[in-house]
C-alpha positions, 0 to 999 in steps of 0.5 A, a space after each residue: 608195842 611190848 619189849 622183848 628180851 634179848 633171848 626173844 631178840 636173838 631167836 628171832 633173828 636167825 633161820 630155824 635150824 636145829 635151834 634147842 627148845 630152850 633158846 625159845 623165849 620164855 623156855 627155861 631148862 625145867 620147861 625144856 626139860 619137860 617139852 623134851 620128855 613130851 617129845 618136843 627136843 627142838 624149837 621147829 618141833 614146837 614151831 610145827 605145834 605152833 603151826 598146827 594150831 594155826 597160830 592161835 594164841 589161845 590154843 598156842 597157850 593152853 598147849 604149852 601150860 598143858 605140856 609143860 606146866 608153863 605159865 601165863 607169862 612163860 606161854 605167852 613170851 614163848 607164842 609171841 616169840 614163834 609168831 615173830 619168827 613166823 612173821 620174819 621167816 614164813 
């Protein structure tokens, strides 16, 4: 299994609540600001998009790259973080 960052582990250990997008693994200040500009101001709105795309890694990573110009690693880290959160809480 791939190792995960502390940010990833912290995110998946708690219910969603009102977490900011920058709490998502792979999403820092710059990508968070770009997501915010696109109307995704909370982690739960990004989770909604993740679910709309049926938790499909290809579709989600393509979407997040197009939306906030994440690179492949950032997109995959964010996908994995949300996917593991879903496995934990849904």
